[in-house]
C-alpha distance (Angstrom), angle and dihedral (degrees) to the residues before:
residue distance angle dihedral
M1 . . .
E2 3.80 . .
Q3 3.81 108.8 .
S4 3.83 94.4 -129.1
K5 3.83 88.5 60.3
I6 3.83 94.8 57.1
R7 3.82 124.7 94.5
N8 3.81 121.7 -175.1
I9 3.82 115.3 -163.5
A10 3.79 139.9 163.1
I11 3.79 124.8 -148.8
I12 3.82 108.4 -136.6
A13 3.81 131.0 178.3
H14 3.78 148.2 130.0
V15 3.79 114.4 -74.3
D16 3.83 115.0 -73.6
H17 3.79 96.7 10.9
G18 3.81 91.5 121.1
K19 3.84 108.3 -95.4
T20 3.79 97.0 140.1
T21 3.82 94.2 43.7
L22 3.82 88.5 50.8
V23 3.82 91.0 53.5
D24 3.83 88.4 49.4
Q25 3.80 89.9 58.8
L26 3.81 93.9 45.7
L27 3.82 88.7 53.1
Q28 3.82 92.6 46.4
Q29 3.79 97.5 46.3
S30 3.80 96.1 43.2
G31 3.82 88.8 63.2
T32 3.82 92.9 -113.2
F33 3.80 89.7 138.0
Q34 3.78 123.0 54.0
E35 3.81 117.7 -117.9
H36 3.81 92.5 -110.8
E37 3.82 93.3 50.9
T38 3.79 117.2 104.3
V39 3.78 110.7 -146.7
S40 3.79 125.2 -170.0
E41 3.79 123.0 -127.9
R42 3.82 116.6 -90.0
V43 3.80 88.9 16.2
M44 3.83 90.7 177.4
D45 3.83 91.3 63.2
S46 3.78 93.1 79.2
G47 3.83 100.0 160.5
D48 3.82 120.2 91.5
I49 3.80 92.7 -126.2
E50 3.83 91.4 47.2
R51 3.80 90.4 54.0
E52 3.81 94.7 44.4
R53 3.80 95.9 48.0
G54 3.79 97.0 34.5
I55 3.81 92.7 -126.9
T56 3.79 134.6 119.2
I57 3.81 113.0 -124.5
L58 3.82 103.4 168.4
S59 3.79 125.5 38.8
K60 3.81 112.0 -113.5
N61 3.80 130.2 -151.8
T62 3.78 124.1 -142.9
A63 3.78 136.4 157.5
I64 3.80 133.1 -150.4
H65 3.80 135.0 -174.5
Y66 3.80 121.3 -134.1
K67 3.82 125.1 173.7
G68 3.80 92.9 -25.5
Y69 3.81 95.1 -44.8
K70 3.79 125.1 112.6
I71 3.81 112.4 -142.0
N72 3.81 115.1 -164.7
I73 3.82 107.6 -157.1
I74 3.80 128.4 -167.5
D75 3.81 118.2 -164.0
T76 3.82 109.1 -152.5
P77 3.83 134.5 -162.0
G78 3.79 119.9 -100.4
H79 3.83 100.2 -157.1
A80 3.82 117.4 98.9
D81 3.82 89.7 -132.3
F82 3.80 89.0 66.7
G83 3.81 95.2 44.8
G84 3.80 89.4 119.3
E85 3.81 87.8 69.3
V86 3.82 91.5 54.4
E87 3.81 94.8 46.5
R88 3.77 95.8 55.8
I89 3.81 102.8 40.1
L90 3.82 92.7 53.8
K91 3.82 86.7 73.2
M92 3.84 87.4 68.4
V93 3.79 98.0 57.2
D94 3.79 139.7 68.2
G95 3.80 96.8 -151.5
V96 3.79 144.8 5.6
V97 3.78 137.6 -133.3
L98 3.81 105.7 -140.4
V99 3.81 109.3 -153.5
V100 3.82 116.7 -155.8
D101 3.81 127.4 -179.2
A102 3.83 110.9 -115.1
F103 3.81 90.7 -137.7
E104 3.82 105.0 35.4
G105 3.80 96.9 38.5
P106 3.83 122.3 -163.7
M107 3.82 111.4 -7.5
P108 3.84 131.9 -170.7
Q109 3.79 95.1 -85.4
T110 3.82 89.7 47.2
R111 3.81 87.2 62.6
F112 3.82 92.0 45.1
V113 3.82 97.2 51.9
L114 3.82 92.9 39.1
Q115 3.81 90.5 53.2
K116 3.81 89.9 52.7
A117 3.82 90.7 51.4
M118 3.80 92.4 48.2
D119 3.81 92.4 48.6
L120 3.82 85.9 61.9
D121 3.84 91.7 45.3
L122 3.81 93.3 -121.5
D123 3.79 124.7 169.0
I124 3.81 114.4 -108.4
I125 3.81 135.0 -144.6
T126 3.81 114.4 -174.3
C127 3.79 116.3 -146.6
I128 3.81 113.6 -168.1
N129 3.80 101.0 -155.0
K130 3.81 133.9 -165.0
I131 3.81 94.3 35.5
D132 3.83 88.0 157.3
R133 3.81 91.2 59.7
P134 3.82 115.8 114.8
A135 3.83 110.8 -97.0
A136 3.83 90.9 15.1
R137 3.82 111.7 164.6
P138 3.82 105.8 -171.3
D139 3.82 97.1 165.7
E140 3.83 93.1 52.6
V141 3.80 90.6 46.1
E142 3.83 89.7 53.2
E143 3.82 88.8 56.8
E144 3.82 90.3 48.1
V145 3.81 91.5 51.8
L146 3.82 90.9 50.6
E147 3.82 89.6 50.0
L148 3.81 89.4 50.8
L149 3.81 91.0 50.5
M150 3.82 90.0 51.7
D151 3.81 90.7 47.6
L152 3.81 88.7 54.7
N153 3.83 92.1 49.2
A154 3.79 94.8 -114.8
A155 3.80 118.9 -166.2
D156 3.81 117.3 -108.7
R157 3.82 93.3 -102.4
Q158 3.82 89.7 51.3
L159 3.82 91.1 50.8
D160 3.81 87.6 52.5
C161 3.81 91.0 55.8
P162 3.82 115.5 144.1
F163 3.81 119.1 -108.4
I164 3.80 122.1 -140.8
Y165 3.81 122.7 -170.5
A166 3.79 114.9 -147.2
S167 3.75 149.5 164.3
A168 3.79 104.6 -151.8
K169 3.79 90.1 -173.2
A170 3.81 91.9 56.6
G171 3.81 92.4 38.8
I172 3.81 97.3 -123.2
A173 3.81 135.5 125.5
Q174 3.81 130.4 -179.8
F175 3.81 139.5 -176.7
K176 3.83 95.1 -128.9
S177 3.80 129.9 36.3
E178 3.80 92.1 -124.8
D179 3.82 95.0 50.5
E180 3.80 123.7 104.2
G181 3.80 106.8 -119.8
Q182 3.82 121.3 -147.1
D183 3.81 103.5 -178.5
M184 3.83 142.2 -24.0
A185 3.82 94.2 -76.7
P186 3.86 94.5 112.2
L187 3.82 89.9 58.0
F188 3.82 92.8 46.4
E189 3.82 90.6 49.6
T190 3.81 92.9 47.8
I191 3.82 92.2 50.5
I192 3.82 91.4 51.2
N193 3.81 95.0 44.5
H194 3.82 100.8 37.9
I195 3.82 106.9 33.9
P196 3.82 110.8 74.1
A197 3.80 123.0 -126.2
P198 3.81 113.1 -103.7
T199 3.79 116.9 -85.3
G200 3.79 126.5 -131.3
S201 3.77 133.1 78.3
A202 3.78 133.6 -105.3
E203 3.81 87.4 -139.0
N204 3.81 94.6 62.2
P205 3.84 123.7 87.9
T206 3.81 110.2 -79.3
A207 3.82 119.0 -91.7
M208 3.82 125.6 168.2
L209 3.81 124.6 169.1
I210 3.82 114.8 -146.8
S211 3.81 103.7 -133.7
T212 3.78 101.5 170.4
I213 3.80 137.9 14.5
D214 3.78 129.7 -142.1
Y215 3.79 124.2 -172.0
N216 3.78 131.4 -143.3
E217 3.81 126.1 -177.3
Y218 3.82 91.0 -136.6
V219 3.81 103.7 44.4
G220 3.84 100.9 20.9
R221 3.79 119.8 -142.9
I222 3.79 119.0 17.0
G223 3.81 115.3 -161.3
I224 3.82 118.0 -150.7
G225 3.79 124.1 -165.5
K226 3.79 148.1 119.0
I227 3.80 121.1 -82.5
S228 3.81 102.2 -125.9
D229 3.79 95.9 -175.3
G230 3.77 140.4 0.0
T231 3.80 129.3 6.4
V232 3.80 132.1 -59.9
R233 3.83 115.0 -149.5
V234 3.79 133.9 -173.0
G235 3.80 107.1 -104.7
G236 3.80 91.5 18.4
E237 3.81 119.2 139.6
Y238 3.79 118.2 -129.4
I239 3.80 141.7 161.6
V240 3.83 123.0 -115.2
K241 3.81 114.1 -141.8
N242 3.81 134.8 169.1
A243 3.82 128.9 -149.4
H244 3.83 91.3 -144.2
D245 3.82 94.7 45.2
P246 3.85 110.7 51.3
E247 3.81 91.0 -178.3
R248 3.82 93.1 62.3
A249 3.82 112.4 106.3
E250 3.79 112.7 138.7
K251 3.79 125.0 166.5
V252 3.83 111.0 -133.0
K253 3.78 141.8 171.2
V254 3.83 125.2 -138.6
V255 3.81 108.4 -127.6
K256 3.84 100.1 178.5
L257 3.79 132.7 15.4
Y258 3.82 126.3 -166.2
E259 3.79 136.6 -174.1
F260 3.80 123.1 -160.6
E261 3.81 120.9 -108.1
G262 3.80 114.3 173.6
L263 3.79 106.3 -49.7
D264 3.80 93.5 -24.9
R265 3.77 136.3 87.4
V266 3.79 111.9 -132.4
D267 3.82 123.4 -156.9
V268 3.82 113.2 -117.3
Q269 3.80 131.1 175.9
E270 3.80 95.8 -140.6
A271 3.80 142.4 -0.3
T272 3.80 131.5 -165.6
A273 3.81 139.6 -146.6
G274 3.80 114.8 -49.0
S275 3.81 96.7 28.1
I276 3.80 122.2 119.1
V277 3.80 106.7 -138.4
A278 3.80 142.9 167.2
L279 3.79 123.0 -136.5
S280 3.81 136.4 -174.1
G281 3.77 139.6 -170.3
I282 3.83 98.4 75.4
A283 3.81 108.6 108.9
D284 3.81 103.9 -157.7
L285 3.79 100.9 28.3
G286 3.82 111.2 150.7
I287 3.78 139.7 -171.1
G288 3.81 109.5 -85.1
D289 3.82 94.2 29.9
T290 3.80 117.6 130.0
L291 3.80 120.5 -142.4
C292 3.81 102.0 -143.4
D293 3.74 137.4 -172.1
V294 3.80 110.7 -114.6
R295 3.83 86.4 -112.5
K296 3.82 94.0 55.0
T297 3.78 114.6 85.2
E298 3.82 105.1 179.7
P299 3.84 123.3 72.2
I300 3.82 119.3 -140.6
P301 3.86 112.1 -96.1
F302 3.79 113.1 -109.7
Q303 3.78 128.9 -161.1
K304 3.80 110.0 -118.1
I305 3.79 112.5 -117.0
S306 3.81 115.3 -113.4
E307 3.79 113.0 -95.8
P308 3.84 121.9 -108.5
T309 3.81 116.8 -95.8
I310 3.80 102.7 -166.7
A311 3.82 135.3 47.8
M312 3.79 140.6 -175.2
D313 3.79 135.1 -179.0
F314 3.81 119.9 -110.2
I315 3.80 107.1 -153.8
V316 3.80 135.1 -174.7
N317 3.82 106.9 -104.1
D318 3.83 111.3 -105.6
S319 3.81 100.3 168.5
P320 3.84 121.1 126.4
F321 3.82 87.6 -100.7
A322 3.83 94.0 51.4
G323 3.80 115.6 140.1
T324 3.80 96.3 11.6
E325 3.82 98.2 103.9
G326 3.80 109.6 19.2
K327 3.78 130.7 81.4
Y328 3.83 95.5 -154.5
V329 3.80 112.2 42.8
T330 3.83 110.2 143.6
S331 3.81 129.6 95.4
R332 3.83 89.0 -114.1
H333 3.81 90.9 57.0
L334 3.82 91.2 46.7
R335 3.79 93.5 47.8
E336 3.81 94.6 48.3
R337 3.81 92.6 48.7
L338 3.82 95.1 48.2
F339 3.80 94.3 47.6
K340 3.81 90.2 45.8
E341 3.83 88.3 58.0
L342 3.82 88.5 61.3
Y343 3.82 88.9 67.0
T344 3.78 91.0 72.2
D345 3.83 107.5 16.1
V346 3.79 109.6 74.7
S347 3.83 95.0 -178.9
L348 3.81 95.3 55.4
R349 3.82 126.4 94.4
V350 3.82 124.9 -166.3
E351 3.81 120.3 -168.9
E352 3.77 129.9 -177.1
T353 3.82 116.3 -129.2
D354 3.80 134.7 -152.1
T355 3.82 88.7 -80.3
T356 3.81 128.4 54.9
E357 3.81 89.5 -137.2
K358 3.83 95.6 66.8
F359 3.82 136.2 55.9
K360 3.80 128.6 -173.8
V361 3.81 110.7 -134.2
S362 3.83 119.6 -169.2
G363 3.80 127.3 -168.0
R364 3.79 145.2 157.6
G365 3.81 97.6 -90.1
E366 3.79 148.5 -29.6
L367 3.82 92.9 -75.6
H368 3.80 91.6 51.1
L369 3.82 92.4 55.0
S370 3.81 95.7 38.2
V371 3.83 90.5 57.2
L372 3.82 89.4 54.1
I373 3.83 90.7 48.5
E374 3.82 92.2 49.0
N375 3.82 92.2 48.3
M376 3.81 91.8 50.7
R377 3.79 91.3 46.8
R378 3.82 91.3 54.0
E379 3.79 90.6 48.8
G380 3.81 90.1 59.8
F381 3.81 101.7 -97.3
E382 3.78 122.1 147.7
F383 3.82 119.1 -161.1
A384 3.81 144.2 123.3
V385 3.81 130.0 -110.0
S386 3.80 131.4 -159.2
K387 3.79 130.0 -135.4
A388 3.81 112.6 -71.7
Q389 3.81 114.0 -100.8
V390 3.80 127.6 -166.5
L391 3.79 119.1 -120.7
Y392 3.81 111.7 -115.0
R393 3.79 125.9 -155.4
K394 3.81 137.8 -167.1
D395 3.80 118.3 -120.4
E396 3.80 125.5 -142.7
R397 3.82 89.9 -85.5
G398 3.80 92.0 53.1
R399 3.82 94.5 -107.4
K400 3.79 121.7 144.3
T401 3.81 110.6 -109.1
E402 3.80 131.5 -173.0
P403 3.84 136.1 -161.5
M404 3.79 115.2 -90.9
E405 3.80 130.0 -155.1
M406 3.77 133.8 -156.1
A407 3.81 106.9 -135.3
Y408 3.82 117.6 -160.5
I409 3.78 110.3 -165.8
D410 3.81 130.1 -173.9
V411 3.81 112.4 -167.8
P412 3.81 136.4 162.1
D413 3.81 109.4 -93.7
D414 3.83 92.1 -111.0
F415 3.82 92.7 63.5
T416 3.81 101.9 45.9
G417 3.81 93.3 97.2
A418 3.81 93.6 53.7
V419 3.82 92.5 48.7
I420 3.84 94.1 46.8
E421 3.81 90.8 48.9
A422 3.84 93.6 47.7
L423 3.81 94.7 48.1
G424 3.80 91.0 43.5
R425 3.82 88.2 59.5
R426 3.79 88.0 51.8
K427 3.83 92.4 55.0
G428 3.80 94.2 -100.4
E429 3.82 117.7 156.4
L430 3.82 115.9 -145.3
L431 3.81 106.5 -135.4
N432 3.78 101.6 170.3
M433 3.79 140.6 8.1
M434 3.76 122.3 -174.8
P435 3.79 137.6 161.7
G436 3.78 113.4 -98.9
R437 3.78 133.5 -168.4
S438 3.81 128.4 -62.3
G439 3.80 97.9 10.5
M440 3.83 94.3 -46.1
T441 3.80 128.7 131.0
R442 3.83 123.5 -148.2
L443 3.81 114.2 -140.5
E444 3.80 123.9 -171.6
F445 3.81 118.6 -161.0
R446 3.77 135.0 177.7
I447 3.78 105.7 -150.2
P448 3.82 139.0 163.1
A449 3.82 111.3 -96.5
R450 3.83 89.5 -123.0
G451 3.81 88.8 57.5
L452 3.81 88.8 65.6
I453 3.81 94.9 49.9
G454 3.78 105.9 111.0
Y455 3.80 94.3 3.0
R456 3.82 103.0 104.5
G457 3.80 94.5 74.0
E458 3.81 91.5 46.9
F459 3.82 89.4 47.0
L460 3.81 93.6 54.0
T461 3.81 90.7 48.0
A462 3.83 92.9 47.5
T463 3.83 92.2 50.3
K464 3.85 94.4 39.4
G465 3.80 89.3 -118.7
N466 3.80 93.6 -58.2
G467 3.80 99.0 103.3
I468 3.82 125.0 97.2
M469 3.80 119.8 -155.7
N470 3.82 126.4 -174.1
T471 3.77 125.6 178.1
V472 3.80 135.0 -164.7
F473 3.82 126.8 -170.8
D474 3.82 110.6 -105.6
G475 3.80 106.0 -173.5
Y476 3.81 129.9 -101.6
D477 3.81 128.4 -50.1
V478 3.80 137.5 176.1
F479 3.84 114.3 -68.2
K480 3.82 108.7 -85.5
G481 3.81 99.2 -151.2
E482 3.78 135.9 -100.6
I483 3.82 120.7 -35.2
E484 3.79 125.5 -154.6
F485 3.80 105.6 -137.9
R486 3.78 112.1 175.8
P487 3.81 116.8 29.1
V488 3.83 93.0 -168.5
G489 3.80 133.9 61.1
S490 3.79 133.0 -130.4
L491 3.79 133.0 -95.6
I492 3.81 106.0 -126.4
A493 3.80 127.7 -160.9
Y494 3.80 110.7 -118.0
E495 3.81 99.0 -157.6
M496 3.79 142.8 15.2
G497 3.79 119.4 -99.2
E498 3.79 144.5 78.8
T499 3.79 120.5 -47.5
T500 3.81 119.5 -114.9
A501 3.79 129.7 -152.2
Y502 3.83 89.4 -126.3
A503 3.83 92.9 56.5
L504 3.82 93.5 42.4
F505 3.80 90.8 51.3
N506 3.81 90.5 54.9
A507 3.82 92.8 45.4
Q508 3.80 100.8 45.7
D509 3.82 93.5 80.5
R510 3.79 88.5 63.1
G511 3.79 94.9 64.5
I512 3.80 145.5 -58.1
L513 3.81 114.9 -38.5
F514 3.82 125.1 -143.0
I515 3.81 97.3 -161.3
G516 3.79 138.9 53.3
A517 3.81 134.5 -145.5
G518 3.79 121.4 -58.6
E519 3.82 95.8 27.3
K520 3.79 124.0 130.4
V521 3.81 117.8 -115.4
Y522 3.80 135.5 172.9
A523 3.80 134.4 -150.2
G524 3.80 110.3 -81.9
M525 3.81 94.6 25.1
V526 3.82 115.0 132.6
V527 3.80 106.7 -123.7
G528 3.81 101.3 172.8
I529 3.80 151.2 -19.9
S530 3.81 116.6 -74.0
N531 3.81 121.8 -130.4
K532 3.80 88.2 -136.6
A533 3.78 134.9 63.2
Q534 3.80 93.3 -108.9
D535 3.81 132.4 63.1
I536 3.82 117.1 -95.0
D537 3.81 125.8 -156.3
V538 3.80 113.7 -138.1
N539 3.80 132.2 -175.7
L540 3.80 107.8 -134.8
C541 3.81 95.9 170.0
K542 3.80 97.0 62.2
K543 3.81 114.5 127.4
K544 3.80 127.1 -152.4
Q545 3.77 108.4 -101.7
L546 3.79 114.2 -108.2
T547 3.83 91.2 -134.1
N548 3.80 91.5 66.1
T549 3.77 112.9 106.2
R550 3.74 110.1 -127.2
A551 3.75 139.9 154.8
S552 3.77 119.4 -101.2
G553 3.82 110.6 -88.5
S554 3.83 95.6 11.9
D555 3.82 91.4 127.8
D556 3.80 89.3 56.5
A557 3.80 88.4 63.1
L558 3.83 93.4 63.4
K559 3.79 107.2 118.5
L560 3.82 110.9 -146.3
V561 3.79 122.4 -164.7
P562 3.84 108.5 -125.4
P563 3.82 109.9 -102.5
R564 3.78 120.1 -110.1
V565 3.81 109.0 -109.2
M566 3.81 110.2 -148.3
S567 3.81 124.9 -151.9
L568 3.80 121.2 -139.8
E569 3.83 92.2 -98.5
Q570 3.81 91.8 48.1
C571 3.82 90.7 50.9
L572 3.81 91.6 49.5
E573 3.80 89.8 49.5
F574 3.81 93.1 47.2
I575 3.81 103.0 50.2
E576 3.80 120.2 98.0
D577 3.81 130.7 -146.3
D578 3.82 92.8 -89.1
E579 3.83 92.9 49.6
L580 3.80 137.4 77.0
L581 3.78 133.9 -158.0
E582 3.80 112.5 -128.5
V583 3.82 107.3 -148.4
T584 3.81 121.0 -163.1
P585 3.83 132.5 157.5
K586 3.82 89.2 -101.8
H587 3.82 107.4 29.6
L588 3.78 145.8 31.7
R589 3.80 110.7 -151.0
I590 3.79 126.5 -179.8
R591 3.81 113.0 -148.3
K592 3.79 141.2 168.4
K593 3.81 116.7 -100.5
I594 3.83 88.0 -128.2
L595 3.80 105.9 47.8
D596 3.82 98.6 -174.6
H597 3.81 110.9 90.8
T598 3.83 96.0 -144.3
K599 3.81 95.3 45.5
R600 3.79 90.6 47.3
R601 3.81 92.7 52.6
R602 3.81 90.4 47.3
S603 3.81 90.7 51.0
N604 3.82 92.2 48.7
F605 3.81 90.6 48.4
K606 3.83 90.7 54.1
K607 3.82 90.2 52.0
């Protein structure tokens, strides 16, 4: 396609402001789908976990045609944990559509993704979404976006960005908030008129930066990026270079080349400057590599991806129930799967340890790692993970430093005291407190990243589910001191067997149980939360002796409190340093690292 008819854009926003629904409508109204096709909601969220949680985890490429123009669109994640995805794909585009909720206004992640776009000097279109939401305030939100742009030192042309008012759910967009929208045409027109065509020339030596990697069992790695200059052809010979690795200079041949059409990849024989394409046939292609013409000597500069801030150990499962539920259970299986994840996840790090049974996996946050754990679990893997630990560094003066987060919290006025007290205990520093809308208070904290580990569940309980917390990484600072995380101990099964109603009834006064009657347990397995500060061993397999005199049916009268069922995130938040989470396709079990009661007590005594 003629270069002047191409537009490359990314949709960026804070989580849950409607990016993916907006892309749905652009696909629908551009005629990408046939009339007889039935298309699910949030069609770009193709992963099971993305659909279940309503979040975007991986950036997705699509392309639509409108009035003779081809618009390449990239839908990006909104969560801070997947910020690495946003950073790298912005190198592929010439402009962004910033989506902002008409009620919530600019949020922490709005600032984060907008800053990334401005660092690359991209053109901006602001789409104020959900204008049909009750209590929507589009005109005020427009002022807030302009204030944010000024705060971020936007260039004059960025401050003059066009505003579009939309309801992605209803499929309408309009130039003014008081207009009556009919369809998404105003947004299409603004993209074509405001976002520049890609630069570069087909006559120049070829240069294409690989911005993201996909993986396919049949063809291996698939590199996706924008052709900055020249032409890429199937069968063409090129050199792979990397701006951060001067030694890299590998001769390669392109085996397959694809362009994006709707949700599909279409085979093409060649593509020229300005096109976003995918290519395969290069075995060790990586993010940040530049595919160069043999005449071109300099690779394209690439922004280094932010380093991970949190790590946990992935360990081969060695519990008494090991191998009974999983399909992949050995260290070889675990190693292959973790290193395979590195093909597509640029923010992840996997390190081998002094034992073949354990791997150190580092990521951008708890959500980032929990998504990997959940994916592996669904694929049939069985393994154990340790408590998440932050990654410390030494500064130039040799001091221990730790990652810090900015936490932006909106809570009902009645709960502000509880939140301030809880985060104060976790070394959080209250920077700002201001009245919000509808009886809410906005709190801004700067807090060590480890202070937030395990806090989200407590936060939702403390605010009765009405609080909203968003966090953004805020660099490293001097170590803030020790934090006491869990004030209570664990209830630990004393022996292996099947739980009985009689034993559970006697144990439930000692704390909150995680399991019900008739479930299998083993010695050293954590079966509940203790009422006391220390761990308590309980026997949940004890049966009522047959010699006891009792009335017929008296056991049926035992009233058991329903067990607390923990999600994966809640389990990861709950476990302590001396505990592991056993992950299988069917169960999540918390256990002590040392299962034997006597050895565990001896180890604790030595500490």
